[in-house]
N, C-alpha and C positions, 0 to 999 in steps of 0.2 A: 311549380315546385322546382323544376330544373333551372328555370331562369334565376331563382334565388341563390343558386350555387355559383353564379358568375356575376361579374360587374364590369362596366366599361372603364377602361383605364387609358389615359393619354401617355403615349410612348415618348418620353423625353429623350431617351438615348436609343438610337437605332443601330442594329448590327450592320456590318459592312455589306454593301450591295443591296440593302433593303430600299424599296421604292416607296416613299411616303405619299406619292401622288402629287399632282400639280398644286392642289390646294391643301395638301396635308391631310387629306381625308382618310388615308390609311394609317395615320398615327394613332387612331383610336382602335383598341382591340378589347375583346372580352377576356378577362382573366378569372381564374378560380378564386372564390372567396375562401373556401376551406382548403387548407394545405395539409397534407399528411406527412408526418415525419417518419423517417425510417426507425424501426425499433432500436432501442439502445442495445448495443452489443453487450454480451455477458462479460462480467469481470473475469479477468484471467488470473491464473496462479502459476507457480513454477513447480515442476517436479524436482525430486531430489538431485537428479543429474544436472538439471539446469541451474539449480541453486549452487551446487558445487562448482559449476563452471564460472558463475559470476564471482563467487568468493575467490576462486583461483586467479581471476584476472585483476584483483585488487593489488595495488602497489604499496599500500600503507596499512599499518595495524589499525589506525583509526577507522578506515573505510571497511576493513574486514569486521571490526566490532559493530559498526553501524548496521551493516547488512545482516549479520548474525543476530543482532538485537531485535531488529524489526521482524525477521523471519521466525525467531524463537519466542517472541512475546506477543506478536500481533499488534504492536503499537502502530498508531498512525504516525506519519513522518513528523507532524507538528508536535506530537507527544514526545517523540525521540529527541528532536532538536531542542525541546524545551526542558530537558532533564537538567537538574543541578547535581553536583557531586554529592550533595547531602541526600539525594534520592537513591543512591547506589548502596544498598545494604547487602554487601557481598560476603559477609562473614557467616559462619555457621550459627552464631548467636549474636543478635543485634540489640540485646538488652542494654548494653553500654551506650547505645545511641538513643535510648528511650523508646525502643520499638519492641513489641512483644511477638512479632512474627518470627517464627523459627525458620532457619535455613536461608540460603542466599535468595534475595528477591530485589525487585526494584519498585519504587513508588512512583505513581503517575499522578501529578497534581495540576490543576488548572490555575495558572498564574500569568501575570504579565511578564514578558521577556523582551530583552533588548533587541533580539533578532526577529521579533514579530511572530515567533512560533507560539502556537496555542493548542492546548489540549481541548479537543472538541467536547469530550465528556465532562459534564459539570461536577460529577461526583468523583472524589479521589478513589484510587484502587491500588492494590499491590499485585505484582505478577511474579511468580517463582521463576528462577533462572537455573540453568544447568551449570555444572562445574566447567564445562567447555567454554561457556560464555564468560564465566569468571576469569578463566585463563586468558581469553581474548582481551578482556578489559585490562588485565595486568600488563599484557603486551602493549596495549595502547597507552596505558599510563606511563610506561617506560619511555615510549616514543615521545609522548607529550612532555615529559620531564626534561627533554633536551632543548625545549623552546622556552626561553626565559620569559617571554611576553605572556605565556599561558599559565605561569606558575600561580598567580593570584586570581585567576578567573574561575568563578564557581560553575559556569556552564560546562556540561560534559563534552559536547562536541564543539571544537574551536578550530580556527584556521591555523595550520601548522606549516604550510608549504607555500602560501601566497600572502602577500600583504593585504590588509593589516593583520599581522600575526597576533594570535591570542584572542581575536574577536570571535564571538559566537558564530557558528555556521548558520547560514540562512537557507531558505527554501531554494534560492537560486544556486547556491553552492551545491546543494544536494542534487538538484536537477542536472547540473553539469556533470556530476559524478555518474549518475545513472545513465545519462545519455551516452557518455563515453563507454561505459561498460556494455551497453546495449549494442553499440556499433562494433565493439570488439567481439562480443559473443555471437552476433548475427541473429539475435532474436530480441523481441521487445521486452523491456524490463523497466518498471518504475516502482517507487516505494510502496504504493498501495497494493501492488501484486504480492508483496511479501506479507502484508496483513492477511490477504486471502490465502496465501500459502500456509500460514500458521493455523488459520481457522480450518482449512481443509484437512490438514494433517491431524488436528485434534478430532474432528468429526469422523474421519476415516478410521481413527484409532479407537472409536466407540466411546469417546469422552462424552458424558452427559451434556445435553444441549444447554442446560442452565449453567453449567460450569463454563462452557465455551462462551456463553453470553456474558458472564461475569468477567472472564479474562479479557474479552474484547471491549468491555466497558459499555455494553448496550443496555439501555433501560428497558426497551421493548423486545420481546421475543421475535416479533415480526422483522426486526432489523437483521436477524440472522439469515434470512432467506437468500440474499445475494451472495452469501459466503458458502453455500452448499453446492459444491462442484462434483460432478461425476467424472471420474477418469475414464480413459478409453478402455482400459482393462476391465473396469467395473461394468460398463455397458456391454462389452463382448461376453463377459462371464454371465450376465443376466440373460442374454439371448441364447447362449449355448446351454445354460441350465434349463430354460424352458423347453428348448428343442430336445434335450435329453429326456425330460419328463414325458413329452408328447410321444417320443419314439418308444419309450417303455410302455406307455398306455396302448399304443397301436399294436404292439407285440402281444399284449394280453387279449 
């Protein structure tokens, strides 16, 4: 049985100083057939202080809106970069746009985009947004209005500061932004962490799981599991609560 867990392998490349033997007899070694992978690290999220730090490090209204949008709606980066201006229903009443959803919201739709961005969820959904997010969008729209090349582009997120101006932002553009912010902040941050941040805030705020599932665009409830994060204060509170109960029982 043990022999079945290893096999002979010819060593084509030898480490420095290794003696293969006069006839190369030591070039054959037994190696493991089954290789174990390290467990996948848990997905991370940002607390409110970290999120405020990242937003504070942004230099442009566009970048502040992108971060706030991802953290406030739980969108995937592909969904965010694939947004069209027609998807932004930020009025109190969108009936004039042919939409019956009340209040400010954004529509997420799966479609082909020039920048390669793609909504993973196959079914369209809408996500409510806050007044603060609407204000950030207005700031970005003003910033964008000063770039002539972006005036007739329907994509929401476009290049405003580097050529080619007006072209839809790509995954590469977004990665460069988040990498720079991470270096400045001194901690890891990437777009998917903001999706986890949104989900964690909703769950910790006792939002029903089925509502969170709908907001995230998950078809299966099991897809929610990676988004359930316990904060340090939650774990400490749980331990201290049990200790207090046990202490009270011992006194009785």
